[in-house]
LUMSEVO-434583 format. One record per residue (C-alpha): x, y negated, z negated; residue in one letter. Coordinates in steps of 0.2 Angstrom, whole numbers. Each point is the difference from the previous one (the first is absolute). Example, Ala and Ser with C-alpha at 12.3 -4.5 7.8 and 13.67 -1.06 7.14 Angstrom:
# residues 2
c1: 62	c2: 22	c3: -39	r: a
c1: 6	c2: -17	c3: 3	r: s
# end
This chain:
# residues 198
c1: -162	c2: -67	c3: -104	r: m
c1: 16	c2: 4	c3: 9	r: p
c1: 0	c2: 16	c3: 10	r: m
c1: 8	c2: 16	c3: -10	r: r
c1: 18	c2: 3	c3: 13	r: h
c1: 6	c2: 16	c3: 0	r: k
c1: 18	c2: -1	c3: -7	r: f
c1: 14	c2: 9	c3: 7	r: n
c1: 15	c2: 1	c3: -15	r: i
c1: 14	c2: 6	c3: 11	r: s
c1: -2	c2: -13	c3: 12	r: s
c1: -2	c2: -14	c3: -14	r: l
c1: 15	c2: 6	c3: -8	r: y
c1: 9	c2: 1	c3: 18	r: k
c1: -3	c2: -21	c3: 3	r: q
c1: 14	c2: -10	c3: -3	r: s
c1: 1	c2: -13	c3: -14	r: f
c1: -4	c2: -15	c3: 10	r: e
c1: 12	c2: -13	c3: -3	r: m
c1: -8	c2: -16	c3: -6	r: q
c1: 5	c2: -13	c3: 14	r: n
c1: -5	c2: -19	c3: 1	r: p
c1: -10	c2: 6	c3: 17	r: l
c1: -8	c2: 14	c3: -9	r: t
c1: -7	c2: -13	c3: -15	r: a
c1: -6	c2: -12	c3: 16	r: l
c1: -8	c2: 14	c3: 8	r: s
c1: -8	c2: 6	c3: -15	r: d
c1: -3	c2: -19	c3: -4	r: r
c1: -10	c2: -2	c3: 18	r: w
c1: -8	c2: 17	c3: -1	r: l
c1: -9	c2: -7	c3: -18	r: v
c1: -4	c2: -16	c3: 7	r: h
c1: -9	c2: 8	c3: 15	r: k
c1: -8	c2: 13	c3: -14	r: a
c1: -5	c2: -13	c3: -11	r: k
c1: -11	c2: -7	c3: 13	r: r
c1: -9	c2: 18	c3: 4	r: g
c1: 12	c2: 8	c3: 12	r: d
c1: -1	c2: 18	c3: -6	r: k
c1: 13	c2: 6	c3: 15	r: e
c1: 13	c2: -11	c3: -10	r: a
c1: -5	c2: 6	c3: -19	r: f
c1: 0	c2: 19	c3: 11	r: g
c1: 19	c2: -4	c3: 5	r: k
c1: 6	c2: -6	c3: -18	r: l
c1: -11	c2: 16	c3: -7	r: y
c1: 11	c2: 12	c3: 13	r: r
c1: 17	c2: -11	c3: -4	r: k
c1: -2	c2: 4	c3: -19	r: y
c1: -9	c2: 15	c3: -3	r: l
c1: 14	c2: 13	c3: -1	r: g
c1: 10	c2: -12	c3: -12	r: t
c1: -16	c2: -3	c3: -10	r: i
c1: -4	c2: 18	c3: 0	r: y
c1: 18	c2: 5	c3: -4	r: r
c1: 1	c2: -13	c3: -16	r: y
c1: -15	c2: 6	c3: -8	r: i
c1: 2	c2: 20	c3: 5	r: f
c1: 16	c2: -2	c3: -10	r: f
c1: -9	c2: -7	c3: -15	r: r
c1: -15	c2: 11	c3: -1	r: v
c1: 12	c2: 17	c3: -3	r: n
c1: -2	c2: 3	c3: 18	r: q
c1: -20	c2: 4	c3: 0	r: d
c1: -3	c2: -3	c3: 18	r: r
c1: -21	c2: 0	c3: -1	r: p
c1: 4	c2: -14	c3: -14	r: q
c1: 14	c2: -12	c3: 10	r: a
c1: -11	c2: 2	c3: 17	r: e
c1: -15	c2: -7	c3: -11	r: d
c1: 9	c2: -12	c3: -9	r: l
c1: 9	c2: -6	c3: 18	r: t
c1: -17	c2: -1	c3: 6	r: e
c1: -5	c2: -11	c3: -12	r: m
c1: 16	c2: -12	c3: 0	r: v
c1: -5	c2: -5	c3: 18	r: f
c1: -20	c2: -1	c3: -2	r: f
c1: 5	c2: -13	c3: -16	r: k
c1: 12	c2: -7	c3: 12	r: s
c1: -12	c2: -2	c3: 14	r: w
c1: -14	c2: -8	c3: -15	r: e
c1: 13	c2: -11	c3: -8	r: k
c1: 8	c2: -7	c3: 16	r: l
c1: -7	c2: -16	c3: 0	r: d
c1: 9	c2: -3	c3: -17	r: k
c1: 19	c2: 4	c3: 7	r: f
c1: 10	c2: -16	c3: 1	r: n
c1: 5	c2: 0	c3: 17	r: e
c1: 18	c2: -10	c3: -5	r: h
c1: 1	c2: 12	c3: -18	r: g
c1: 12	c2: 13	c3: 0	r: p
c1: -6	c2: 11	c3: 15	r: g
c1: -12	c2: 11	c3: 3	r: f
c1: 11	c2: 14	c3: -4	r: r
c1: 6	c2: -4	c3: -18	r: a
c1: -22	c2: -4	c3: -1	r: w
c1: -5	c2: 18	c3: 6	r: i
c1: 13	c2: 10	c3: -11	r: y
c1: -7	c2: -12	c3: -15	r: t
c1: -17	c2: 6	c3: 5	r: i
c1: 6	c2: 19	c3: -1	r: a
c1: 10	c2: -3	c3: -16	r: h
c1: -16	c2: -6	c3: -8	r: n
c1: -10	c2: 15	c3: 6	r: l
c1: 13	c2: 11	c3: -6	r: v
c1: -1	c2: -8	c3: -18	r: i
c1: -20	c2: 1	c3: 1	r: d
c1: 2	c2: 18	c3: 4	r: y
c1: 10	c2: 4	c3: -14	r: y
c1: -10	c2: -11	c3: -13	r: r
c1: -15	c2: 9	c3: 5	r: e
c1: 6	c2: 18	c3: 0	r: s
c1: 12	c2: -2	c3: -15	r: k
c1: 14	c2: 9	c3: 11	r: l
c1: 17	c2: -1	c3: -1	r: q
c1: 10	c2: -3	c3: 15	r: v
c1: 11	c2: 13	c3: 5	r: e
c1: 12	c2: 0	c3: 17	r: l
c1: 2	c2: 16	c3: 6	r: n
c1: 13	c2: 9	c3: 14	r: e
c1: 0	c2: -13	c3: 15	r: a
c1: -8	c2: 3	c3: 17	r: i
c1: 12	c2: 13	c3: 11	r: p
c1: 6	c2: -7	c3: 19	r: d
c1: -7	c2: 13	c3: 10	r: e
c1: 15	c2: -3	c3: 14	r: s
c1: 12	c2: 8	c3: -11	r: q
c1: 8	c2: 18	c3: 0	r: n
c1: -3	c2: 13	c3: -14	r: i
c1: 17	c2: -5	c3: -10	r: e
c1: -1	c2: -18	c3: 2	r: e
c1: -19	c2: 0	c3: -7	r: k
c1: 5	c2: 12	c3: -16	r: v
c1: 16	c2: -10	c3: -6	r: f
c1: -11	c2: -18	c3: 3	r: q
c1: -15	c2: 11	c3: -10	r: d
c1: 11	c2: 1	c3: -14	r: l
c1: 6	c2: -17	c3: 1	r: e
c1: -16	c2: -8	c3: -1	r: n
c1: -6	c2: 12	c3: -13	r: k
c1: 13	c2: -4	c3: -11	r: n
c1: 0	c2: -20	c3: 5	r: l
c1: -20	c2: 1	c3: -3	r: m
c1: 1	c2: 8	c3: -17	r: e
c1: 13	c2: -13	c3: -6	r: a
c1: -13	c2: -15	c3: 8	r: i
c1: -13	c2: 8	c3: -10	r: k
c1: 12	c2: -3	c3: -17	r: q
c1: 0	c2: -19	c3: 4	r: l
c1: -13	c2: -11	c3: -8	r: s
c1: -16	c2: -5	c3: 13	r: e
c1: 6	c2: -17	c3: 4	r: e
c1: 19	c2: 6	c3: 5	r: q
c1: -10	c2: 16	c3: 8	r: r
c1: -9	c2: -14	c3: 13	r: e
c1: 15	c2: -9	c3: 4	r: v
c1: 10	c2: 15	c3: 5	r: i
c1: -15	c2: 5	c3: 10	r: i
c1: -4	c2: -17	c3: 8	r: m
c1: 19	c2: -6	c3: 3	r: k
c1: 7	c2: 18	c3: 5	r: f
c1: -16	c2: 9	c3: 8	r: i
c1: -10	c2: -12	c3: 6	r: e
c1: 16	c2: -11	c3: 6	r: r
c1: -8	c2: -17	c3: -6	r: l
c1: 12	c2: -13	c3: -6	r: s
c1: 1	c2: -9	c3: -16	r: n
c1: -13	c2: -15	c3: 5	r: k
c1: -12	c2: 12	c3: 3	r: e
c1: 2	c2: 11	c3: -13	r: i
c1: -1	c2: -17	c3: -12	r: s
c1: -16	c2: -5	c3: 7	r: r
c1: -7	c2: 15	c3: 0	r: i
c1: 5	c2: 3	c3: -18	r: l
c1: -2	c2: -17	c3: -7	r: n
c1: 18	c2: -2	c3: -5	r: k
c1: 15	c2: -11	c3: 5	r: n
c1: 12	c2: 7	c3: 12	r: e
c1: 12	c2: 1	c3: -15	r: v
c1: -11	c2: 11	c3: -10	r: a
c1: -2	c2: 8	c3: 14	r: i
c1: 20	c2: 2	c3: 5	r: r
c1: 0	c2: 5	c3: -22	r: a
c1: -13	c2: 14	c3: 0	r: l
c1: 10	c2: 8	c3: 17	r: q
c1: 16	c2: -2	c3: -8	r: y
c1: -5	c2: 9	c3: -16	r: r
c1: -10	c2: 13	c3: 11	r: a
c1: 14	c2: 4	c3: 9	r: l
c1: 13	c2: 2	c3: -15	r: k
c1: -14	c2: 11	c3: -8	r: n
c1: -2	c2: 11	c3: 16	r: l
c1: 20	c2: 0	c3: -1	r: k
c1: 1	c2: 8	c3: -17	r: q
c1: -14	c2: 10	c3: 2	r: i
c1: 9	c2: 9	c3: 17	r: l
c1: 14	c2: 1	c3: -8	r: t
# end
C-alpha cells in the first residue's frame, strides 16, 4: 500500500509544465525499465516527476475536491506500481500510460458516485499582486463557467491540451481515439468556447 503523500496545492500549481522531449522520454523508459526489475527508487523518481501533473488533472476532473483528488492520485500510483509489469516499454510512453490510468480511475469514480463533472475556478498563482489576481480570477471564472457548458469529451480534451499541456498524440492514446478525432474535438470545443464567451 503506498504511503499517503501530503499535498501542497500551491507548490503543485507553481511547478512548470514539463515539455515532453526525447531525453525525458528516454529517462522515463530507463526508469520504468529499472522499476520493472524491482528498483523502488526508480519508481519513486517517476512518482515525484508525475505527482503534480496527475494530481492537477484529477483535481480539475473531480470538482476541485482536494481530498478526493488526493485519494485518486494515490490510487493512480498504486495501480501503476501494481501493473508496471504490464507496461510496454516500447509502447507510447509512461506519461500517456499513467494518464490513461488516471483517466480510467476518474471515469470509475463518476460511474460509482453518479456525479456530474464540474469545473470551478482555477487555482490562483500566489506570486501575483492583488489586482492581477482579481482580474485573472474573473477571467478564470468566466472561462471555467464556459468550459462547464462543453460536452464531457470536449471538456476533457481542453483540460488535457491546455491545462495539462499534453500533445494531441498523447491525448489520442489516453482517450483511445485517433489524432484527427482529437483535433476535431479540440476545434469544436474552442469554437464552442468562443461562442459562449462572446
